N, C-alpha and C positions, 0 to 999 in steps of 0.2 A: 252195400254194408260201406260205413265212412270210415275214411282212410287221411287223415290228416286235412289238408283244405276240399281234396276229393272224393268220391264216391261211385260205387255202381256196384250193378245185382251180380249176388254171389250163388252159388247153388245149396241150398236148403242147409245141407250136412256140413255147410263150410262155417256157420253162425250161427247165432239165438236170435237176435236182433241185425235190425237193417232199419236204415234211416236213409229217406229220398225227400232233400229238398226240390220246394217248388216253387217258386214266386214267396219267398223269405220261409213259409212253413215248411214243418216236418211233417210231413204225412204215416200213412202205418207201411213198413215193409212193406205186409203181406199183399198190399193190391200192387205194389210192383212186382212182386213176383208173380201171381196172378195172370198178369199182365206181360211178360217175357220170358220168352223162352229162348234158350243161352245153347248154341248163338244163334243171333235176334234173327228173323228171316223176313220181318217185316222194313218197312221202311221207317228211316229215323229222320229227324231236324235237327240241326242246330241252328239254336236259337243266339242270338246278344242280348243277353240283361247288362242293367249297367252297371253291376258289379261283377257279374259272372256269366258264361257261358255254359249254356246246359242241351243235352242230348234228350230227344224227347222219344219217343213211342209214337207213329203218328195216328197211329187208331186212337190209342186211349187217351194221350196225353201226357202217360206218365212219364216223370224226369228218371231216366235212368242213369244219367253222371252227368256232375257239376265241377266245375273247374271255374279259377280264376284265369287259369289260360288258354286263349284261345288256341293254340298249339296242340294243348293236352286233350281239349275236347274236340277239334277236329279229327284226330288220328284215333280217338277212340273210337268215334263214330264210324272209319270208315275199316276198323280194326273188329266190329261188334258181330260182324258176320252178316249182314244186310245189304244187298246189293243195288241199293238204291241209298245214296246220303242226300237229303236236302238241306241246303243253306240259305239261314233266312237275308234278307236285309241285317247291313249293319257292317261295321269292320272289324275285323280279325288280322289282330299283329303275328305274325310267325317272328321265332330267332331262330329258328331251324326251317329245315325243309320238312314236306308230308309228305311221306308215299303210302302212293293207293296200291290198290290190292287188284288181283284178276275181276275180269268181271263187271266192278264197280261202276254207275253211274253219277257222278258227282254233278247236284242239281243246283243250281244257284238264284236268284231273283233277280239278274241282268245283272245292272251296273249297282245294286245297289248293295250284292252282295262285295263287296270289299277286301280283297288279300291282300294285304302288305308284308313289305317287310317294318321289323321294327327300329326305332330309330339309331339303336345303340349296338346293329348288329354287325359283326366282326366281317370284314373284306373278305371273300372267298364264302362266305357261310352257303351262299346260293349259287358258286360257280356250276354244280349240276343242274340247276332250277331249284324254284321253289316247292314247286309239285312234281313228284318225280313220279313216272310209271316206268321201272325196269323190267325186262322179259317178262310182262304179263300181255292179257287180252282180251278183248272185249271192253277194252273201258272207256266211258263219255266222261269228259269236261265240255258241261253245257252253261252257258246262259250266266256268268261271272264275269268280274272284273279284279284283273293284276295288277298293279304299277307301283311303281316307286313315287309317293309324292312330291308336289315340285320344290314344299319345303325342304327336304331332305337334301341337303344339299353334297353333304360328307357320306352318303349311304350309295354304297355299288353293290347292288343287286345284279348279279352279271345273267340268267335268265329266268322267266318265268314258269313255261312248264314243259319238261323235257318227260321225250320219247324214247326208249334207248332198248334196242331187241323186243318190239311187240310186236303185235298183229290184231286186225283188225280192228282199231281201235279209233274214237271219232272226237274231235274238238268241234265245238259248234257255240256259236251269239256268245263268244268270249270278248269281253277290251283288255291289251292287254298293253302298258306304257310305261316307258321312261327305263326300259333295262339297259346296263350298259353293254350288252350283248344282243342278244337277242328276244324275244317276245315266248317262242314257240320255237323248239328242235325237235326233228323227230330226225334220228341215227339209228346208226348199226344194225342194218338191215331190217328196220321196223317194214313190215308189210301191209299191205293190202288195208290203208286206213286214209282215213279223211280229215282234210282241213278246212273248214266250211265257214262262210255268215258269218264272218269275223272281222273284228278291227284293230289294228296292230299302230301303233304313233310313238313315232319320236325313241326309236329304239336304237340304241349306237352302232353294233355293226351292221343287222338286218331285221325284219319285222318276223320273218321266216327263212329256218336255215335246216338245210335237206344235206345231211353227211352221210358217207359211206351204205347207199342204198346200192346194193349191189349183187352179186353172186352169193353160194352157200350160206342161205338163208333157214330158217325153220322150215319151209313149208317148198323151199326150192329157189331156185336164181331166177334173180331180176323180176323179181315180185312188182307187181305196180303202186303206187300210191297216187290220191287225188290228193288237189285244192283246188279249190271253189269259191266264189263269192266271198273274197276280203279285197275291206279295203285297208290299203298300209299311205301311211302316211306320216312325212318328216321321217327324220333318223338315219341310219346310213341307206343299206341297198333294201331295196322290198322284201323277193323274194331270192335266196342265195344257194343256187346248188353245188357239191360239192360232193362229185362221185356221186350222186344218186342219179340212178337210172331208172329209165321206165316212172316218168313221172308225167301225169296232167295237171296242166294250168287253166284252167276257164273262166272266163266272167271275173275276173280280178281285176281293182285298181290298185296303181301308187300314185301317187302324190306327192310332188317335191320331195323326194328323196334325194339325200347326198351323193348317192353314187345311181348304178344303173336301178330300175324298175325290175328287170329281172336278170343275171347274172345265172350263168350255168358252165362251171369250169371242171376239169380234171377225171376226162373223158363220165358226162353228166349226160349220156347215151338215150337214144329213144324220148326223147322231149316231145311234149306236145304243148304249144299255147295257142289257143283260143278264144277267141270273142273278148280277149283283154284288152286293157289303155294303160299304158304309162305316159302320165302328165306331167310336164313342169319338171323334168331328171335335172340335175345340176350336174348332170354329166350328160356319156351317151344311153339313150333309152334301155337299150339290149344289148347283153354282150354274151356269145358265145362261144367259149376256146377252148380248144380239146377237147371235141364232142362232138359224138355222130350222129346219124338217123334223127335232123331235126324237123318240127314240123312247125311253120309259124304262119297260124293264117287269121282271118278276120281282128285283126287286131287293129289299134289305134298306137301308133305311138307320135305323141305332140308337143310341139314347144319344149323341146330340150337342149341342153346349152352346148350336147356334145352331135354325135351321132346318132342317125339315127336306128340303125341294127347292125353289128361290128360280128364278121364271121370270123372267127382267127383259128384255122385247124381243124376246119369241119370237114368231115367226109359225109356223101347224102343225104341230102334236106332238101327243103322247098319253104321260099318264105315266098307265100304267095297270097292273096286279092287282100292286102294291109291299106291303111290310109298312115304316110309317114310323113308329118305336118309339119312347118317351122323349125324345122331342124338348122343347130348352131344356132339357137338366139338366146341368148344369156341374159341375165338381170340386166345388164348395161346395154343392150341391145347391139355391142359389136359386132361386126364381122369375125366370124371364130372358125373358117373353110372347113368346116364340116361337109359330109355328104348322106344322103338318106341312108344308103346299105354300100357298106367298105366290106369287104373280100379279099383276106391277107394269112398269109401265115400260112400255103399248098391248101387252103381251099378248093374243093376237087367234087365232082359228081352233086352240086347245088343245081336247084331250078329256081331262079327269080324271076317272078312272072306275077302279070294282073294287077300291080302295086299299082297306088295312087299316090306318085312323090311328089310335093311340092310344097312352097313356100308361100307364105301371102307377101302382100306387097308390105306390109307393118313389120318383116319381117326382115335380117341380111338374106342375101339369096344361098343358095346353095353352091358348094361348090362342084360338085357334081350329082347327079340323080345317085349314079351308081356304078362302083371303085372296084375295079378289083387289081392287082399288083401282077408281077411276074412270077411271083411263086407257084401263084392257083392254073390251077388248070381243067380244061372238060366238064365247065359249068356252061349254064343257057341262062341269058338273061335277055327276054324276049314278054312285049304284050305288054307293057307299063308306060304307065301315061307318067311325063315329068314335065315340069313348070318350074320356072323362075329361079337359075344357076348363073351360075360365072363362065366355067370354061367349058362343061359341055354336060350332057345329059347323061351319057353312058362313058367311060374310059378303060379297056378294057387291056389287059397285057399277057393273060393267063393264053398256054400253048393249047389250042382244040375249043377254047370256049366260042361259043357262038350266039351272036349279039343278034335282034333280031325282031322287026314288029314294034318297036317301042315308037308313042307318040309325042315328039315334045316341043316346049315353047319356052328359049330362054327369059325371056318376060314375065313382070309378073302379068297379075290379073287386074289390076288396079296401078295406081300412082307410087312407086319404091319412095320409101320413108330415108328421111335423115336419122343419123342416131339416135339425136334428142328427141324423134318424133315416133319413135317405134314403142312398142307395147313393150311394158316393164311389168318384172314381178321378182318380189324378195319372201325371205321365208323367216321374217320379223313377224310376222301377219300370224301365221301358223304355228312354229313355235309358243306366240304369246296363249292361244287359242288352247294348245293340249296342256300349257301349263293351268292357264285357267281351268281344264274339264278336272286334270286330276287336284287340282284345290277344293274346289265345286266339290268332289268325290269326298277326299279326306277330311272335311268340314265337320261332318257329323263324330270324330272322333272327340274333339271341343264342345260336341253338343253333349256326348254320352257323361265325357268327364264333369263337366259342372253340372248333369243331372244329381 
């Protein structure tokens, strides 16, 4: 039924005449009614035309809804009753958040599906996400891009994708860039959910933020979540856990993050980090504080400006079988007095073992391979190989801590270099790359408007 510049399918008893707009032509309303049950149970597709956005029934191609507003078209598709909404390639500008219902699969066409804020959106509009999933289950968001164009200098879109109090949800294959706070947020006891195989670039506070994943949830206490296969580059922290319990982080990579690649705090207990790489962090590569039950293994912490890994007020954990490389190697190559593993703040009952901790000759030396302050106790530091340090391999002041079986060499395996000869890196090239990528994705807007 035509309603201003928007139209939709209605029940036959509600009106005597229907008009469905498709490619500029008016088709018989009976065709739409024959093809569409209500609520619609098939897949629907949202298509960006030159002057409008259409929602089509997938099997028949019938246009079920049309609007000049991308916001209206996307939200109508999500509310249509279909559990699978496909969004074709094109640019979709939002002036407000989209709300996803239970069980929906939102499927894009990769980076060619571009969801962005409008250039005149008010600050705070997306403080709780451009795409919001609140107290829902089984939602999948796949294969699309969410970003703030590099030309939008005065636009502050805070969060790309938010899951709050949700269960059994999946994020897969998305590109999320240049949000002022976070690309993706999981919070308030979201459980059994998986963020995987996605890329987060240049997000101000962190690429991924996990907050208050704890007890007293809908299906029990401390229900786990999974993070895997992420590439997080630029921006602030890579993955930030804030009172987020029982999280597995596997096979993820961070590159040139302003903060730690992985930062866990505020009782983010029972954290597993395995098979990851934090590379060229402009701070310590990994920080875990006020959190217990830690397992870090098979991970490479490489070429960080600060320490390799810091454990502050951690009880019960293991840091085993990792490579901790070129610690304290800032962009200017200066000596930072940084150490591979740092235990402080009363850390106890932690096993640091079987790690290879070294700096190349092209980097400044380590201060220590492993350092433990006097507030710590009853840790075990053994069977590590430590190479190229200034003051010592292991410095331990903790009561009851055992240090044994470490194999060390203070000299570098190569000729140490002067600061002017050391390897240097900066984030200028990466920031330029991120800006170029969002500009390329955004360029279709100008093409569409010109047409």
